[in-house]
C-alpha positions in Angstrom: 159.4 129.3 46.8 158.9 125.6 48.1 158.4 123.3 46.1 157.4 118.8 46.8 158.7 116.2 45.0 158.1 112.9 45.0 159.3 110.3 42.9 162.9 111.9 43.0 164.7 108.7 43.5 163.8 107.6 39.9 164.9 107.7 36.4 163.0 111.1 35.7 163.3 112.7 39.2 166.9 112.4 40.3 167.8 114.1 37.0 165.1 116.6 37.6 165.6 117.6 41.3 168.9 119.3 40.5 168.0 121.4 37.8 165.1 122.3 39.5 167.2 123.4 42.6 169.5 125.1 40.5 166.8 127.5 39.5 166.4 128.7 43.1 163.1 126.4 43.8 163.3 125.3 47.4 162.7 121.5 47.0 161.5 119.2 49.5 161.6 115.6 48.7 159.4 112.9 50.0 161.0 109.6 50.2 160.1 106.8 51.6 162.0 105.1 54.8 165.0 103.1 53.9 165.7 105.2 50.8 169.3 107.0 50.4 168.7 110.7 50.5 169.4 112.8 47.6 172.1 115.6 47.4 169.9 118.1 46.6 166.3 119.3 48.7 165.1 118.8 52.3 164.1 114.8 52.6 160.5 114.5 54.6 160.2 110.7 55.1 156.7 109.5 53.9 155.0 107.2 51.6 152.1 108.2 48.8 150.5 105.3 50.2 151.0 106.3 53.5 148.1 109.0 53.8 149.3 109.8 57.1 153.0 110.9 56.3 151.9 113.2 53.7 150.7 116.4 56.2 154.9 117.5 56.9 155.3 117.2 53.4 152.4 119.5 52.0 152.4 122.2 54.8 153.3 125.4 53.0 154.4 124.1 49.8 153.5 126.5 46.9 154.0 123.6 44.2 153.8 120.0 44.1 155.7 118.1 41.2 154.3 114.4 41.5 156.7 111.6 39.1 155.8 108.9 41.7 154.9 105.9 39.7 155.8 101.9 38.9 155.4 100.8 35.5 158.5 98.4 35.8 157.2 95.3 36.8 154.1 92.9 36.0 152.3 93.1 39.5 149.3 95.2 37.9 147.9 95.1 41.5 151.0 97.0 42.6 151.0 99.8 39.4 147.3 100.2 40.3 148.2 101.0 44.2 151.2 103.5 43.4 150.0 105.3 40.6 146.0 105.7 41.4 145.9 105.1 44.9 148.9 107.2 45.3 148.1 110.0 43.5 144.2 109.5 45.3 146.1 110.1 48.4 148.3 112.9 47.6 145.7 115.1 46.5 144.0 114.3 49.5 146.6 115.7 51.0 147.0 118.5 48.8 143.3 119.7 49.3 143.5 119.3 53.1 146.9 121.1 53.8 147.8 123.3 50.2 145.1 123.7 48.9 147.0 126.7 46.7 149.7 125.0 45.7 149.9 124.2 41.7 150.1 120.4 41.5 151.6 119.3 38.1 151.4 115.9 37.6 153.9 113.5 35.0 151.9 111.3 33.0 152.6 109.1 29.5 152.2 109.0 25.8 151.5 105.7 26.4 147.3 106.5 26.8 147.1 106.7 23.2 145.6 104.5 21.5 147.9 102.5 19.4 145.7 102.5 16.4 144.9 106.3 16.5 144.6 107.4 12.7 147.0 110.7 14.0 149.8 111.5 16.1 148.1 111.5 20.0 146.2 114.8 20.6 145.3 115.9 24.3 141.6 115.4 23.6 141.7 112.1 21.9 139.5 109.5 23.9 141.5 107.4 25.9 141.1 104.0 26.9 144.4 102.0 27.4 144.3 98.6 28.6 147.3 98.0 30.1 147.7 98.8 33.9 150.1 101.3 33.6 148.8 103.7 31.0 145.1 102.9 32.4 146.3 103.5 35.9 147.9 106.8 34.6 144.5 107.8 32.8 142.4 107.2 36.1 145.0 109.1 38.2 144.8 111.8 36.1 141.3 112.3 36.7 141.7 111.9 40.0 143.9 115.0 39.2 141.4 116.7 36.9 138.3 116.7 39.3 140.1 117.8 42.4 139.4 121.2 42.5 143.1 122.1 43.1 144.9 124.1 40.6 146.4 121.7 38.4 148.6 120.7 35.2 149.3 117.0 33.5 152.1 116.7 31.6 152.3 113.8 29.4 155.9 112.2 28.4 157.1 110.4 25.9 160.1 108.0 25.4 162.7 109.7 27.9 166.3 109.8 27.7 169.4 111.1 27.9 171.7 112.3 31.0 173.3 108.6 30.9 169.7 107.2 31.9 170.4 103.9 30.0 166.9 104.3 28.6 168.1 104.4 24.6 170.9 101.6 25.3 168.0 99.6 26.1 165.8 100.0 23.3 167.2 97.6 20.7 166.5 95.2 23.4 162.9 96.0 23.9 162.3 96.4 19.8 164.1 93.0 19.2 161.7 91.2 21.8 158.9 92.9 21.1 159.2 92.5 17.1 158.7 95.6 16.7 159.1 97.5 13.1 162.1 99.4 12.3 159.9 101.9 10.7 158.0 102.7 14.3 158.5 106.3 14.9 158.9 107.6 18.3 158.2 110.8 19.9 161.1 111.6 22.1 162.0 114.2 25.1 165.7 114.6 26.9 165.4 114.9 30.6 166.8 118.5 30.3 163.0 119.9 28.3 161.5 117.7 31.0 162.6 120.4 33.1 162.3 123.3 30.6 158.4 121.8 30.3 158.3 121.7 34.2 159.7 125.3 34.7 157.0 126.4 32.4 154.2 124.3 33.9 155.2 126.0 37.3 154.9 129.6 35.9 151.2 129.2 35.3 151.1 129.0 31.3 149.9 124.9 31.5 147.2 125.7 34.1 144.1 123.3 33.7 145.7 121.3 30.8 147.1 117.8 29.5 150.0 119.1 27.5 152.1 116.0 25.5 155.5 117.1 25.9 158.0 116.1 22.8 161.0 117.6 21.0 160.9 118.1 17.4 162.0 114.9 15.7 159.8 111.7 16.2 162.6 109.0 15.1 162.6 105.6 14.2 163.2 102.7 16.5 166.5 101.7 13.8 167.9 105.0 13.8 167.5 104.7 17.6 169.4 101.8 17.3 172.2 103.1 15.1 172.6 105.8 17.7 173.7 103.9 20.4 175.5 101.2 18.1 173.4 98.5 17.8 171.0 97.2 14.8 167.6 96.1 14.5 166.4 94.0 11.3 165.7 96.0 8.7 162.3 95.8 6.8 160.0 97.2 3.9 156.9 95.2 5.3 153.9 97.5 5.6 154.2 99.2 9.0 150.7 98.4 10.9 149.3 101.7 13.6 152.1 104.0 12.0 151.0 106.8 14.7 151.5 104.4 17.6 154.1 106.4 20.4 154.2 109.1 18.1 152.7 112.3 19.7 151.3 116.2 18.9 153.2 118.2 20.6 151.5 121.7 18.8 149.9 122.8 22.2 152.9 122.6 24.1 154.6 125.0 21.6 150.9 127.4 21.5 151.8 127.6 25.5 155.3 128.7 24.5 157.6 125.4 25.1 160.3 124.9 23.0 162.9 122.0 23.6 166.0 122.8 24.4 167.0 119.5 23.0 165.7 119.2 19.7 165.9 115.6 18.5 168.4 112.7 19.8 170.8 113.4 16.8 171.8 117.0 18.7 172.0 114.8 22.2 174.2 112.5 20.3 176.4 115.4 18.9 176.8 117.8 22.5 177.2 114.3 24.4 174.1 114.4 26.1 172.5 110.9 25.5 
């Protein structure tokens, strides 16, 4: 079966693609002109912001895994165009050229209210103000209302496979004056594949699902794991559930993380 992957050259995509290929998927990669082709899959040149380029990418696919997104930029207009308009274009192309394909979209746990009274749940009201999570909620809505067969996977802090993400966290925590006791849900790249493979089986059809490991971890501990320190504090922690998500729905659907915590990842040299 042929699978179309967007965002294959990004932090998540370049680690997910080889795992999908190893699992037996015939991967088709949507690649913008000028980008270096990845060593896996068949490349189709195109761009989610250019609808006329999407027909060749879509024809004959049985599944779509949509990772392409923009968030590391202060350009809010680019974030909205890439994340909302790009998804809208991809959805329209799927409806026209691959209407029976299973469409799996990656999203983010940043959509949840920072002041929430419990870990973020899939049925929480979500009205984020920042461009990235707000654009992802709008993109989710486009897919949910499309009439396609869809699943949406909301990922928390992603790390592992030498992606540098965890190494950069202490710098962000210090500059953002995060409380050292802030507890974050995490997910290893290996289990983004675990979740995606499960979604491709159909058990998550029509659902938004938080994908998280089993051990939310404090910023203080995460910094220590990469040989850094953040200032300790016993001050009260404001918004204790921010960046902490509830993974019980995923567990009920059969998701079992193979990397259960960042400590396991460290012990097995998976960071």
